[in-house]
All heavy atoms as an XYZ file, in Angstrom:
865
protein
N     -12.981     -2.464    -13.375
C     -11.994     -2.333    -12.322
C     -10.607     -2.603    -12.906
O     -10.418     -3.529    -13.684
C     -12.320     -3.326    -11.200
C     -11.319     -3.295    -10.083
S     -11.871     -4.047     -8.558
C     -11.802     -5.768     -8.941
N      -9.649     -1.787    -12.505
C      -8.277     -1.956    -12.991
C      -7.665     -3.214    -12.393
O      -7.971     -3.620    -11.282
C      -7.451     -0.733    -12.602
N      -6.797     -3.821    -13.149
C      -6.139     -5.035    -12.667
C      -4.977     -4.674    -11.749
O      -4.423     -3.578    -11.817
C      -5.655     -5.875    -13.835
C      -4.578     -5.192    -14.640
C      -4.006     -6.094    -15.701
N      -2.977     -5.405    -16.429
C      -1.768     -5.112    -15.961
N      -1.435     -5.456    -14.755
N      -0.883     -4.477    -16.693
N      -4.619     -5.604    -10.910
C      -3.496     -5.415     -9.994
C      -2.204     -5.476    -10.801
O      -1.986     -6.427    -11.547
C      -3.492     -6.514     -8.919
O      -4.731     -6.465     -8.219
C      -2.353     -6.308     -7.944
N      -1.344     -4.474    -10.681
C      -0.070     -4.500    -11.407
C       0.781     -5.692    -10.981
O       0.828     -6.033     -9.796
C       0.612     -3.190    -10.992
C      -0.452     -2.343    -10.397
C      -1.491     -3.276     -9.870
N       1.436     -6.309    -11.952
C       2.296     -7.460    -11.683
C       3.606     -7.303    -12.457
O       3.594     -6.929    -13.622
C       1.625     -8.747    -12.124
C       0.344     -9.033    -11.384
C      -0.058    -10.486    -11.550
N      -1.317    -10.755    -10.909
C      -1.502    -10.897     -9.614
N      -0.490    -10.788     -8.803
N      -2.693    -11.143     -9.105
N       4.732     -7.595    -11.798
C       6.014     -7.532    -12.507
C       5.968     -8.389    -13.771
O       5.396     -9.482    -13.780
C       7.012     -8.100    -11.491
C       6.380     -7.803    -10.163
C       4.894     -7.981    -10.401
N       6.512     -7.850    -14.840
C       6.533     -8.554    -16.109
C       5.363     -8.210    -17.004
O       5.361     -8.539    -18.187
N       4.354     -7.539    -16.445
C       3.199     -7.103    -17.235
C       3.242     -5.590    -17.353
O       3.693     -4.907    -16.433
C       1.902     -7.517    -16.538
O       1.809     -8.917    -16.474
N       2.764     -5.048    -18.456
C       2.783     -3.593    -18.617
C       2.107     -2.874    -17.450
O       1.124     -3.362    -16.886
C       1.998     -3.375    -19.915
C       2.147     -4.659    -20.663
C       2.173     -5.730    -19.603
N       2.678     -1.738    -17.091
C       2.143     -0.905    -16.015
C       2.354      0.543    -16.410
O       3.070      0.824    -17.376
C       2.867     -1.212    -14.710
N       1.762      1.454    -15.652
C       1.996      2.876    -15.942
C       3.492      3.135    -15.904
O       4.159      2.777    -14.932
C       1.321      3.763    -14.900
C      -0.150      3.913    -15.095
C      -0.731      4.899    -14.136
N      -0.442      4.478    -12.767
C      -0.704      5.198    -11.698
N      -1.244      6.377    -11.808
N      -0.408      4.738    -10.497
N       4.017      3.689    -16.946
C       5.425      4.033    -16.992
C       6.341      2.940    -17.513
O       7.537      3.153    -17.645
N       5.804      1.747    -17.791
C       6.663      0.659    -18.261
C       5.862     -0.336    -19.088
O       4.996     -1.033    -18.562
C       7.306     -0.061    -17.075
O       8.052     -1.172    -17.526
N       6.190     -0.406    -20.352
C       5.537     -1.411    -21.198
C       6.094     -2.801    -20.929
O       5.438     -3.788    -21.209
C       5.707     -1.060    -22.673
C       4.802      0.088    -23.092
C       4.950      0.345    -24.539
N       6.139      1.184    -24.671
C       6.447      1.879    -25.733
N       5.712      1.812    -26.787
N       7.523      2.625    -25.737
N       7.309     -2.858    -20.385
C       7.944     -4.158    -20.149
C       7.607     -4.736    -18.779
O       7.884     -5.903    -18.531
C       9.481     -4.038    -20.255
O       9.940     -3.150    -19.236
C       9.899     -3.548    -21.628
N       7.046     -3.933    -17.900
C       6.689     -4.426    -16.574
C       7.863     -4.549    -15.630
O       7.909     -5.442    -14.791
N       8.817     -3.626    -15.760
C       9.937     -3.625    -14.817
C       9.405     -3.610    -13.388
O       8.522     -2.826    -13.068
C      10.792     -2.382    -15.001
C      11.777     -2.506    -16.063
C      12.852     -1.433    -15.912
N      13.710     -1.595    -17.041
C      14.033     -0.632    -17.884
N      13.609      0.587    -17.668
N      14.793     -0.875    -18.906
N       9.946     -4.458    -12.519
C       9.417     -4.527    -11.156
C       9.351     -3.182    -10.437
O       8.365     -2.902     -9.743
C      10.374     -5.495    -10.451
C      10.845     -6.387    -11.554
C      10.979     -5.477    -12.760
N      10.364     -2.347    -10.585
C      10.342     -1.055     -9.891
C       9.205     -0.172    -10.405
O       8.535      0.504     -9.617
C      11.680     -0.337    -10.034
O      11.993     -0.153    -11.398
N       8.945     -0.198    -11.707
C       7.864      0.610    -12.267
C       6.498      0.052    -11.882
O       5.558      0.807    -11.615
C       8.002      0.695    -13.781
C       9.265      1.413    -14.232
S       9.456      3.078    -13.533
C       8.119      3.930    -14.339
N       6.395     -1.258    -11.828
C       5.137     -1.877    -11.421
C       4.837     -1.530     -9.964
O       3.700     -1.212     -9.608
C       5.181     -3.405    -11.649
C       3.955     -4.079    -11.079
C       5.304     -3.707    -13.142
N       5.858     -1.569     -9.114
C       5.666     -1.200     -7.720
C       5.218      0.251     -7.599
O       4.291      0.563     -6.846
C       6.952     -1.419     -6.917
C       6.869     -1.018     -5.443
C       5.826     -1.859     -4.706
C       8.228     -1.137     -4.793
N       5.851      1.149     -8.356
C       5.445      2.557     -8.309
C       4.016      2.734     -8.812
O       3.267      3.565     -8.282
C       6.422      3.417     -9.107
C       7.800      3.563     -8.475
C       8.738      4.304     -9.417
C       7.722      4.243     -7.125
N       3.625      1.967     -9.816
C       2.246      2.006    -10.290
C       1.304      1.578     -9.167
O       0.320      2.253     -8.878
C       2.084      1.090    -11.514
C       0.675      1.102    -12.097
O      -0.175      1.914    -11.669
O       0.410      0.280    -12.992
N       1.615      0.482     -8.505
C       0.778     -0.019     -7.417
C       0.692      1.000     -6.289
O      -0.396      1.365     -5.830
C       1.332     -1.346     -6.894
C       0.563     -1.972     -5.733
C      -0.788     -2.493     -6.204
C       1.374     -3.092     -5.102
N       1.830      1.479     -5.831
C       1.861      2.403     -4.695
C       1.297      3.774     -5.027
O       0.871      4.508     -4.131
C       3.284      2.542     -4.162
C       3.905      1.270     -3.594
C       5.321      1.550     -3.117
C       3.052      0.673     -2.487
N       1.282      4.118     -6.307
C       0.775      5.415     -6.726
C      -0.734      5.490     -6.830
O      -1.287      6.557     -7.080
N      -1.398      4.394     -6.622
C      -2.854      4.397     -6.685
C      -3.430      5.101     -5.460
O      -2.879      5.020     -4.362
C      -3.378      2.966     -6.788
C      -2.982      2.386     -8.116
C      -3.354      0.966     -8.293
N      -2.936      0.588     -9.645
C      -3.538     -0.317    -10.373
N      -4.563     -0.974     -9.902
N      -3.102     -0.578    -11.589
N      -4.533      5.779     -5.689
C      -5.183      6.567     -4.651
C      -5.426      5.723     -3.399
O      -5.936      4.608     -3.486
C      -6.511      7.101     -5.201
C      -7.188      8.104     -4.344
C      -8.336      8.723     -5.094
N      -9.181      7.711     -5.691
C     -10.495      7.639     -5.554
N     -11.123      8.552     -4.864
N     -11.179      6.690     -6.117
N      -5.025      6.244     -2.250
C      -5.190      5.654     -0.931
C      -4.215      4.521     -0.616
O      -4.149      4.064      0.514
C      -6.621      5.149     -0.698
C      -7.604      6.265     -0.578
C      -8.462      6.684     -1.563
C      -7.826      7.118      0.532
N      -9.203      7.737     -1.119
C      -8.829      8.026      0.174
C      -7.276      7.197      1.796
C      -9.292      9.001      1.042
C      -7.737      8.169      2.662
C      -8.729      9.055      2.281
N      -3.461      4.041     -1.582
C      -2.626      2.864     -1.365
C      -1.581      3.090     -0.269
O      -1.469      2.292      0.661
C      -1.946      2.455     -2.675
C      -1.354      1.093     -2.634
S      -2.567     -0.220     -2.453
C      -3.141     -0.398     -4.115
N      -0.806      4.151     -0.375
C       0.225      4.407      0.633
C      -0.377      4.672      2.003
O       0.173      4.246      3.019
C       1.118      5.571      0.208
C       2.083      5.249     -0.929
C       2.767      6.521     -1.413
C       3.108      4.222     -0.493
N      -1.503      5.331      2.053
C      -2.160      5.597      3.344
C      -2.568      4.291      4.010
O      -2.395      4.114      5.216
C      -3.368      6.498      3.130
C      -4.170      6.792      4.382
C      -3.397      7.702      5.341
N      -4.124      7.940      6.562
C      -4.952      8.959      6.761
N      -5.160      9.856      5.807
N      -5.555      9.102      7.912
N      -3.112      3.369      3.242
C      -3.526      2.076      3.797
C      -2.316      1.339      4.362
O      -2.349      0.838      5.493
C      -4.249      1.238      2.729
C      -5.578      1.895      2.372
C      -4.451     -0.196      3.206
C      -6.213      1.367      1.099
N      -1.250      1.277      3.590
C      -0.035      0.605      4.060
C       0.488      1.285      5.323
O       0.874      0.628      6.288
C       1.035      0.577      2.950
C       0.564     -0.306      1.792
C       2.379      0.091      3.486
C       1.418     -0.195      0.544
N       0.478      2.600      5.316
C       0.956      3.356      6.472
C       0.136      3.032      7.719
O       0.687      2.810      8.803
C       0.901      4.858      6.183
C       1.382      5.694      7.318
C       0.627      6.381      8.221
C       2.741      5.917      7.696
N       1.423      7.027      9.130
C       2.731      6.758      8.822
C       3.951      5.497      7.182
C       3.894      7.177      9.451
C       5.120      5.918      7.813
C       5.081      6.749      8.935
N      -1.153      2.979      7.587
C      -2.011      2.717      8.747
C      -1.853      1.293      9.268
O      -2.117      1.043     10.440
C      -3.472      3.012      8.412
C      -3.763      4.463      8.107
C      -3.426      5.434      9.225
O      -3.274      5.020     10.399
O      -3.305      6.647      8.936
N      -1.408      0.377      8.422
C      -1.204     -1.009      8.855
C       0.201     -1.248      9.406
O       0.524     -2.372      9.792
C      -1.478     -1.971      7.694
C      -2.932     -2.050      7.237
C      -3.041     -2.910      5.991
C      -3.821     -2.574      8.352
N       1.015     -0.218      9.462
C       2.416     -0.393      9.849
C       2.585     -0.907     11.266
O       3.554     -1.580     11.571
C       3.203      0.899      9.649
C       2.930      1.946     10.698
C       3.476      3.307     10.315
N       3.229      4.301     11.333
C       2.070      4.910     11.543
N       1.024      4.626     10.799
N       1.951      5.813     12.500
N       1.666     -0.597     12.174
C       1.855     -0.959     13.564
C       1.144     -2.220     14.003
O       1.664     -2.971     14.819
N      -0.039     -2.440     13.465
C      -0.828     -3.591     13.904
C      -1.930     -3.879     12.902
O      -2.241     -3.056     12.042
C      -1.444     -3.320     15.276
C      -2.438     -2.163     15.262
C      -3.051     -1.959     16.619
C      -4.031     -0.778     16.557
N      -4.730     -0.604     17.796
N      -2.529     -5.049     13.062
C      -3.660     -5.434     12.227
C      -4.866     -4.559     12.572
O      -5.041     -4.154     13.718
C      -4.002     -6.903     12.440
N      -5.668     -4.276     11.559
C      -6.874     -3.478     11.755
C      -8.052     -4.137     11.052
O      -7.897     -4.674      9.951
C      -6.687     -2.062     11.190
C      -5.648     -1.166     11.858
C      -5.457      0.114     11.054
C      -6.052     -0.840     13.287
N      -9.206     -4.059     11.674
C     -10.421     -4.518     11.003
C     -10.742     -3.557      9.866
O     -10.199     -2.444      9.807
C     -11.611     -4.537     11.973
O     -11.876     -3.193     12.396
C     -11.341     -5.442     13.170
N     -11.632     -3.965      8.992
C     -12.021     -3.108      7.875
C     -12.520     -1.761      8.393
O     -12.111     -0.720      7.912
C     -13.102     -3.802      7.026
C     -13.470     -3.042      5.796
C     -12.768     -3.238      4.613
C     -14.510     -2.118      5.804
C     -13.094     -2.527      3.464
C     -14.838     -1.407      4.667
C     -14.128     -1.617      3.494
N     -13.387     -1.805      9.383
C     -13.963     -0.561      9.929
C     -12.880      0.323     10.543
O     -12.834      1.538     10.303
C     -15.029     -0.880     10.964
C     -15.565      0.386     11.629
C     -16.672      0.079     12.584
N     -17.860     -0.089     11.762
C     -18.978     -0.641     12.191
N     -19.059     -1.101     13.411
N     -20.011     -0.735     11.403
N     -11.985     -0.273     11.341
C     -10.909      0.507     11.968
C      -9.963      1.088     10.924
O      -9.519      2.232     11.042
C     -10.145     -0.361     12.961
N      -9.677      0.313      9.887
C      -8.808      0.802      8.822
C      -9.475      1.944      8.072
O      -8.841      2.948      7.757
C      -8.443     -0.341      7.873
C      -7.496     -0.006      6.731
C      -6.191      0.597      7.241
C      -7.215     -1.258      5.903
N     -10.747      1.813      7.813
C     -11.486      2.874      7.120
C     -11.457      4.161      7.941
O     -11.226      5.247      7.408
C     -12.913      2.429      6.864
C     -13.690      3.429      6.051
C     -14.999      2.872      5.552
N     -15.683      3.916      4.832
C     -16.863      4.394      5.178
N     -17.536      3.883      6.178
N     -17.396      5.381      4.486
N     -11.679      4.057      9.239
C     -11.628      5.232     10.108
C     -10.223      5.826     10.149
O     -10.056      7.049     10.101
C     -12.096      4.867     11.510
C     -13.586      4.588     11.585
C     -14.018      4.039     12.938
O     -13.195      4.013     13.879
O     -15.187      3.617     13.034
N      -9.200      4.974     10.228
C      -7.816      5.452     10.269
C      -7.449      6.188      8.980
O      -6.624      7.101      9.010
C      -6.862      4.277     10.487
N      -8.074      5.804      7.896
C      -7.797      6.428      6.597
C      -8.701      7.623      6.322
O      -8.791      8.073      5.180
C      -7.949      5.396      5.482
S      -6.646      4.167      5.451
N      -9.376      8.125      7.331
C     -10.213      9.298      7.122
C     -11.483      8.989      6.358
O     -11.929      9.785      5.547
N     -12.032      7.822      6.627
C     -13.293      7.410      6.010
C     -13.238      7.328      4.492
O     -14.127      7.806      3.795
C     -14.456      8.293      6.473
C     -14.844      8.009      7.912
O     -14.780      6.829      8.313
O     -15.206      8.953      8.630
N     -12.188      6.687      3.989
C     -12.124      6.350      2.570
C     -13.390      5.566      2.230
O     -13.930      4.862      3.080
C     -10.844      5.526      2.262
C     -10.781      4.270      3.094
C     -10.737      5.185      0.798
N     -13.873      5.676      1.021
C     -15.103      4.969      0.673
C     -14.881      3.461      0.771
O     -13.791      2.968      0.469
C     -15.564      5.343     -0.737
O     -14.831      4.654     -1.709
N     -15.907      2.727      1.195
C     -15.767      1.279      1.333
C     -15.386      0.589      0.024
O     -14.595     -0.352      0.034
C     -17.152      0.809      1.800
C     -17.818      2.018      2.341
C     -17.221      3.192      1.634
N     -15.914      1.071     -1.088
C     -15.593      0.416     -2.367
C     -14.132      0.619     -2.748
O     -13.471     -0.312     -3.215
C     -16.517      0.899     -3.484
O     -16.374      2.282     -3.685
N     -13.601      1.814     -2.518
C     -12.186      2.065     -2.817
C     -11.312      1.241     -1.875
O     -10.339      0.619     -2.307
C     -11.846      3.571     -2.721
C     -10.344      3.799     -2.780
C     -12.546      4.346     -3.832
N     -11.656      1.215     -0.602
C     -10.865      0.448      0.355
C     -10.877     -1.037      0.002
O      -9.836     -1.692      0.029
C     -11.374      0.674      1.779
C     -10.593     -0.012      2.888
C      -9.110      0.355      2.848
C     -11.198      0.320      4.247
N     -12.024     -1.568     -0.348
C     -12.105     -2.975     -0.772
C     -11.214     -3.250     -1.970
O     -10.500     -4.253     -2.002
C     -13.546     -3.351     -1.110
C     -14.285     -3.910      0.066
O     -13.731     -4.664      0.856
N     -15.541     -3.544      0.194
N     -11.252     -2.354     -2.951
C     -10.429     -2.521     -4.154
C      -8.953     -2.494     -3.803
O      -8.176     -3.353     -4.246
C     -10.753     -1.423     -5.184
O     -12.126     -1.541     -5.558
C      -9.868     -1.536     -6.412
N      -8.544     -1.516     -2.999
C      -7.130     -1.397     -2.641
C      -6.669     -2.594     -1.812
O      -5.566     -3.103     -2.009
C      -6.855     -0.097     -1.889
C      -7.076      1.148     -2.707
C      -6.214      1.167     -3.963
N      -6.559      2.285     -4.794
C      -7.157      2.190     -5.982
N      -7.438      1.016     -6.493
N      -7.434      3.266     -6.681
N      -7.493     -3.048     -0.897
C      -7.113     -4.206     -0.090
C      -6.990     -5.454     -0.962
O      -6.087     -6.268     -0.751
C      -8.118     -4.425      1.039
C      -8.010     -3.417      2.182
C      -9.203     -3.531      3.119
C      -6.699     -3.566      2.943
N      -7.854     -5.597     -1.939
C      -7.743     -6.731     -2.866
C      -6.424     -6.654     -3.630
O      -5.712     -7.651     -3.766
C      -8.915     -6.768     -3.839
C      -8.829     -7.937     -4.810
C      -9.921     -7.882     -5.849
C      -9.882     -9.047     -6.812
N      -8.599     -9.515     -7.266
N      -6.070     -5.458     -4.109
C      -4.812     -5.292     -4.841
C      -3.614     -5.592     -3.940
O      -2.658     -6.233     -4.377
C      -4.715     -3.870     -5.406
C      -5.719     -3.608     -6.508
C      -5.837     -2.148     -6.894
O      -5.500     -1.258     -6.075
O      -6.278     -1.887     -8.022
N      -3.676     -5.134     -2.706
C      -2.579     -5.385     -1.776
C      -2.471     -6.862     -1.422
O      -1.371     -7.399     -1.296
C      -2.752     -4.539     -0.509
C      -2.457     -3.055     -0.685
C      -2.975     -2.253      0.498
C      -0.967     -2.824     -0.890
N      -3.595     -7.524     -1.277
C      -3.573     -8.969     -1.012
C      -3.053     -9.715     -2.233
O      -2.234    -10.627     -2.105
C      -4.970     -9.447     -0.615
C      -5.354     -8.960      0.776
C      -6.773     -9.303      1.147
N      -6.870    -10.751      1.363
C      -8.022    -11.395      1.449
N      -9.164    -10.760      1.321
N      -8.033    -12.698      1.656
N      -3.523     -9.345     -3.431
C      -3.047     -9.980     -4.665
C      -1.541     -9.802     -4.846
O      -0.873    -10.658     -5.422
C      -3.759     -9.409     -5.896
C      -5.207     -9.836     -6.010
O      -5.650    -10.742     -5.269
O      -5.918     -9.241     -6.850
N      -1.021     -8.692     -4.346
C       0.405     -8.379     -4.471
C       1.247     -9.012     -3.372
O       2.470     -8.875     -3.377
C       0.612     -6.858     -4.451
O      -0.057     -6.271     -5.536
N       0.615     -9.636     -2.410
C       1.345    -10.287     -1.331
C       1.841     -9.344     -0.252
O       2.713     -9.705      0.536
N       1.282     -8.128     -0.197
C       1.735     -7.151      0.788
C       0.857     -7.107      2.028
O       1.288     -6.653      3.084
C       1.799     -5.755      0.150
C       2.751     -5.625     -1.035
C       2.651     -4.237     -1.644
C       4.174     -5.946     -0.632
N      -0.386     -7.562      1.895
C      -1.343     -7.540      2.994
C      -2.028     -8.891      3.061
O      -2.253     -9.541      2.041
C      -2.380     -6.401      2.797
C      -3.577     -6.533      3.730
C      -1.726     -5.044      2.993
N      -2.366     -9.296      4.275
C      -3.111    -10.531      4.494
C      -4.326    -10.215      5.350
O      -4.377     -9.177      6.016
C      -2.220    -11.595      5.171
O      -2.897    -12.829      5.179
C      -1.815    -11.196      6.560
N      -5.292    -11.113      5.337
C      -6.481    -10.965      6.172
C      -6.578    -12.138      7.126
O      -6.613    -13.294      6.694
C      -7.742    -10.898      5.307
C      -9.080    -10.901      6.065
C      -9.178     -9.692      7.000
C     -10.232    -10.923      5.080
N      -6.587    -11.823      8.387
C      -6.814    -12.814      9.433
C      -8.222    -12.528      9.961
O      -8.488    -11.425     10.433
C      -5.772    -12.654     10.538
C      -5.985    -13.624     11.675
O      -7.000    -13.481     12.396
O      -5.150    -14.527     11.837
N      -9.108    -13.510      9.872
C     -10.510    -13.291     10.256
C     -10.640    -12.773     11.684
O     -11.553    -12.007     11.985
C     -11.313    -14.572     10.071
C     -11.439    -15.018      8.625
C     -12.179    -14.034      7.731
O     -13.083    -13.312      8.217
O     -11.849    -13.974      6.527
N      -9.748    -13.178     12.577
C      -9.844    -12.764     13.979
C      -9.265    -11.368     14.218
O      -9.792    -10.607     15.027
C      -9.135    -13.776     14.871
N      -8.172    -11.038     13.526
C      -7.465     -9.790     13.805
C      -7.702     -8.697     12.779
O      -7.550     -7.528     13.072
C      -5.966    -10.061     13.931
C      -5.621    -10.943     15.106
C      -4.138    -11.130     15.270
O      -3.367    -10.244     14.831
O      -3.735    -12.159     15.825
N      -7.983     -9.051     11.548
C      -8.191     -8.063     10.510
C      -7.067     -8.080      9.495
O      -6.373     -9.079      9.316
N      -6.868     -6.954      8.849
C      -5.853     -6.810      7.812
C      -4.514     -6.462      8.441
O      -4.446     -5.673      9.383
C      -6.259     -5.718      6.815
C      -7.468     -6.102      6.015
C      -8.746     -5.751      6.424
C      -7.328     -6.852      4.851
C      -9.862     -6.128      5.700
C      -8.440     -7.230      4.117
C      -9.701     -6.863      4.545
O     -10.797     -7.249      3.831
N      -3.452     -7.049      7.900
C      -2.107     -6.802      8.419
C      -1.110     -6.894      7.276
O      -1.363     -7.539      6.254
C      -1.755     -7.835      9.488
N       0.014     -6.242      7.472
C       1.094     -6.366      6.499
C       1.700     -7.757      6.595
O       1.870     -8.298      7.689
C       2.178     -5.319      6.767
C       1.781     -3.852      6.566
C       2.936     -2.940      6.965
C       1.350     -3.589      5.133
N       2.032     -8.327      5.463
C       2.763     -9.587      5.418
C       4.234     -9.280      5.698
O       4.627     -8.100      5.754
C       2.652    -10.227      4.023
O       3.279     -9.338      3.078
C       1.212    -10.505      3.628
N       5.085    -10.290      5.852
C       6.520    -10.001      5.989
C       7.047     -9.154      4.822
O       7.837     -8.229      5.031
C       7.149    -11.392      6.017
C       6.092    -12.252      6.645
C       4.798    -11.721      6.070
N       6.578     -9.410      3.612
C       6.992     -8.616      2.453
C       6.489     -7.173      2.580
O       7.211     -6.218      2.273
C       6.474     -9.262      1.167
C       7.033     -8.757     -0.150
C       8.546     -8.948     -0.228
C       6.348     -9.473     -1.307
N       5.268     -7.009      3.058
C       4.711     -5.678      3.279
C       5.458     -4.921      4.362
O       5.698     -3.714      4.247
N       5.842     -5.620      5.427
C       6.625     -4.973      6.492
C       8.003     -4.561      5.973
O       8.514     -3.498      6.320
C       6.745     -5.897      7.704
C       5.449     -6.008      8.494
C       5.631     -6.685      9.845
N       6.168     -8.032      9.755
C       5.449     -9.131      9.543
N       4.151     -9.049      9.412
N       6.027    -10.320      9.486
N       8.593     -5.410      5.128
C       9.886     -5.049      4.546
C       9.750     -3.801      3.676
O      10.605     -2.906      3.722
C      10.446     -6.204      3.717
C      11.795     -5.883      3.116
C      12.329     -6.970      2.195
O      11.728     -8.050      2.083
O      13.389     -6.707      1.573
N       8.688     -3.718      2.898
C       8.446     -2.526      2.080
C       8.334     -1.296      2.976
O       8.938     -0.258      2.689
C       7.183     -2.701      1.236
C       6.738     -1.471      0.462
C       7.781     -1.065     -0.575
C       5.389     -1.731     -0.192
N       7.585     -1.410      4.069
C       7.431     -0.279      4.986
C       8.782      0.136      5.563
O       9.095      1.317      5.627
C       6.446     -0.639      6.099
C       6.250      0.443      7.139
S       5.847      2.098      6.527
C       4.355      1.788      5.638
N       9.595     -0.836      5.962
C      10.928     -0.520      6.492
C      11.771      0.216      5.458
O      12.533      1.121      5.800
C      11.636     -1.803      6.921
C      11.066     -2.431      8.162
C      11.655     -3.807      8.441
O      12.710     -4.151      7.856
O      11.051     -4.547      9.237
N      11.631     -0.172      4.222
C      12.412      0.474      3.169
C      11.875      1.862      2.832
O      12.608      2.694      2.297
C      12.477     -0.413      1.933
C      13.276     -1.682      2.217
C      13.414     -2.549      1.011
N      14.157     -3.758      1.329
C      15.473     -3.851      1.306
N      16.205     -2.809      1.005
N      16.056     -4.996      1.592
N      10.611      2.116      3.135
C      10.015      3.434      2.888
C      10.323      4.431      3.995
O      10.282      5.640      3.769
C       8.502      3.304      2.731
S       7.994      2.546      1.180
N      10.619      3.949      5.194
C      10.852      4.858      6.320
C      11.975      5.860      6.065
O      11.840      7.026      6.453
C      11.077      4.074      7.604
C       9.812      3.403      8.140
C      10.138      2.568      9.376
C       8.712      4.403      8.430
N      13.087      5.480      5.424
C      14.085      6.509      5.109
C      13.529      7.620      4.210
O      13.930      8.772      4.332
C      15.189      5.720      4.394
C      15.071      4.342      4.948
C      13.583      4.137      5.133
N      12.581      7.302      3.362
C      11.927      8.323      2.540
C      11.126      9.279      3.415
O      11.109     10.488      3.170
C      10.983      7.657      1.533
C      11.390      7.716      0.088
C      10.514      6.797     -0.733
C      11.397      9.096     -0.456
N      10.458      8.748      4.429
C       9.699      9.578      5.359
C      10.653     10.528      6.075
O      10.387     11.731      6.190
C       8.914      8.704      6.363
C       8.274      9.554      7.454
C       7.874      7.863      5.639
N      11.776     10.001      6.545
C      12.776     10.829      7.218
C      13.323     11.898      6.279
O      13.493     13.060      6.665
C      13.905      9.951      7.751
C      13.461      9.017      8.853
C      14.481      7.925      9.137
O      15.578      7.907      8.532
O      14.168      7.058      9.983
N      13.596     11.519      5.048
C      14.092     12.475      4.061
C      13.060     13.572      3.835
O      13.390     14.754      3.770
C      14.410     11.753      2.746
C      14.946     12.687      1.710
C      16.251     13.011      1.501
C      14.184     13.433      0.747
N      16.347     13.916      0.468
C      15.090     14.188     -0.005
C      12.828     13.533      0.469
C      14.680     15.041     -1.027
C      12.417     14.382     -0.549
C      13.338     15.124     -1.280
N      11.790     13.193      3.715
C      10.726     14.169      3.478
C      10.631     15.173      4.624
O      10.373     16.363      4.400
C       9.388     13.456      3.273
N      10.830     14.700      5.850
C      10.814     15.611      7.005
C      11.945     16.636      6.909
O      11.747     17.818      7.157
C      10.910     14.823      8.311
C       9.700     13.973      8.612
C       8.434     14.789      8.802
O       8.501     15.918      9.346
O       7.358     14.295      8.394
N      13.139     16.168      6.539
C      14.274     17.099      6.365
C      13.982     18.056      5.214
O      14.267     19.255      5.308
C      15.569     16.322      6.108
C      16.111     15.638      7.345
C      17.532     15.121      7.151
N      17.714     14.272      5.987
C      17.465     12.966      5.946
N      17.003     12.338      7.011
N      17.683     12.271      4.843
N      13.420     17.561      4.156
C      13.087     18.376      2.983
C      12.078     19.468      3.361
O      12.207     20.614      2.956
C      12.553     17.470      1.888
C      12.118     18.159      0.633
C      12.902     18.866     -0.226
C      10.818     18.171      0.084
N      12.164     19.324     -1.284
C      10.872     18.901     -1.108
C       9.608     17.628      0.479
C       9.758     19.119     -1.909
C       8.497     17.821     -0.315
C       8.582     18.573     -1.493
N      11.088     19.105      4.167
C      10.064     20.057      4.574
C      10.632     21.192      5.424
O      10.114     22.302      5.407
C       8.957     19.331      5.338
N      11.717     20.915      6.147
C      12.306     21.919      7.040
C      13.363     22.768      6.357
O      13.972     23.613      6.991
C      12.931     21.211      8.246
C      11.920     20.569      9.138
C      12.605     19.810     10.254
C      11.590     19.072     11.088
N      12.237     18.220     12.100
N      13.595     22.568      5.084
C      14.713     23.206      4.394
C      14.615     24.715      4.290
O      15.562     25.383      3.943
C      14.923     22.590      3.017
C      13.915     23.003      1.987
C      14.092     22.196      0.720
N      13.377     22.729     -0.403
C      12.083     22.803     -0.551
N      11.297     22.387      0.406
N      11.536     23.288     -1.643
N      13.497     25.284      4.551
C      13.500     26.724      4.443
C      12.200     27.283      4.343
O      11.577     28.125      4.499
């Protein structure tokens, strides 16, 4: 299993572990952005999150959730399920302008 990218440690695209490159490595992993996107509104149980993600395999979802928890972007509350941490919510807020840009880009012609 691949290790969770951490600033200061080598990552795809950066031998020095620049934080921006490490973040792109983390977010570029299969299903990662979809999981974060599905958690943007509320906490979800594992089953609900899996369904929201189009039935991603349980092993991949477990791996991604572990990476997100290790990165401090997602937390697990036994009663409510998985949710974005304040840091994860801030990341989502910062990504929303990209979503808006992509919509304008898609309509360009």
